[in-house]
N, C-alpha and C positions, 0 to 999 in steps of 0.2 A: 271710478266711483262718481256718481252724480252729486253735484253740488247741493241739491236740495236736501240730501241725506245728511250732509255735514252741517248745514244750517239748522236742520231739525234737531240733530243731536246737540248742537250748541244751545239751541232754545231749551231743550230739556235740562241741560246742565245748569243754565242760568235760572230756569224756573225753580229748580231744586234749591239753588242758592238763595233765590228770592224768598222762599218759604222759611229757610233757616234764619236768614238775616232779618226778615220781618218779625219773626217770633221773638228774637232777641230785642229788636228795635222798638217793639210796641209795649214792652214791659213798663207799666205805669203811665202809658200815654193813651189818650183817646184814639181809637182806631180810625175815626174819620180824619183827625188831624194828621195821623201818620200817613194815611192814604194821600192827603193833600200834599204833604211834604214830598213823598215819593213821586207824585205826579209832576211836580215842578222839576224834579231832577230828570225825569224821563223826557219832559218837554225840552229842556236844554240839551240833553244828549241827542235826541232825535233830530232837532233842528240843527244842532251843530254838525251832525253827520251829513244831513242833506245839504247844508251850506258848503261844507268842506269838499263835497264831491260835485258841487255845481249842479245839483238836481232840482233847483227851484224853477228852472225854465219850464218844467213840465206842468206847472200850475195852470198856465194858459190853455193847456190842452184838455183839462178836466171837463167832462160833461156834467150836466145837472144830475144825472144818475150816479156818476162817480162821487160827486160831492155829497149827495143825499146818503148814499150807502156808507161812505167813509164817516159821515157824521153819526149815522146809526151805529156803526161799528165802534166808534169812540164812546158813545153813550153806553153801549153794552159792555165795553171794556171797563169803563168807570164804575158801573154798577157791580160788575164782577169783582173788581178790586175792593170796593167798599165792603161787600159781603164776605170776601175772602179774608180781609183783615179782621172783621168782626169775629168770624169763625176762628181764626188763629188766636185772637186775644183770649178767647174762653175755652178753646179746645186744644188738643194735642196735635202737633204738626204731623205726627205719624198717622193720625186719623183724618185730619182736615185735608191734607194734600191728596190722598187717594180719592176722597169724595169729590174734590175739585176736578180730578182727572176723569170723572164720569163724563165730563164734557167731551172726551174723545168718542165715547160710544154715542152720545147725543148728537155730536157733529156728524158721525157716520149716517145716522137716521135722517138728520136734516139735509145732508148732502144728496141723499136719494130722493127725499120728498120735494125739496125746494129747487135744487140744482139739477135734478133728474140724472144724477150720476148712477152708474150701474152698481148694484149690490152683488158682490161675489160671495161665494160660500166662505172664503177665507176671511173677508171683512166681517161677515155676520158672526162667524165663530169667534173672531177676535173681539168684537163688541160684547158678545155674551161672556167671554172670559174676563174682560175688563170689569163688567158688572159683577160677575161672581167673585172676582178677586177683591173688589171694593167691599162687597158685603162681608167677606171673610175678615177683612182688616178692621171693619167697624163694629162687628158683632163678635 
């Protein structure tokens, strides 16, 4: 089995736990404050892992393009979390999480348009099913 599959599955498990824990944790708390607290925790965890594995030596090898797009990715992640927590605060997890997962279908489209990845029939059908499933869950 390829390791990417295991990591992707673990990502899905932890994303699911993120939604459940966040919904419980934001009860009576401003969602922006909750996002800020969560971000500090993530900061310590990510840097702790990088430090413990000796991976900071790679910083010197980063190109300007690497840095620019990692910064843009961080901004996009931050905005995603802010809007996700706002949605969780006022909506049901069972509806917010599937809408958030529309990002999968959108990512498929953007990977074809921006990264010039090949679109297969299987990927197109999968994206359509994700969109259809999301619509079923929210309406």
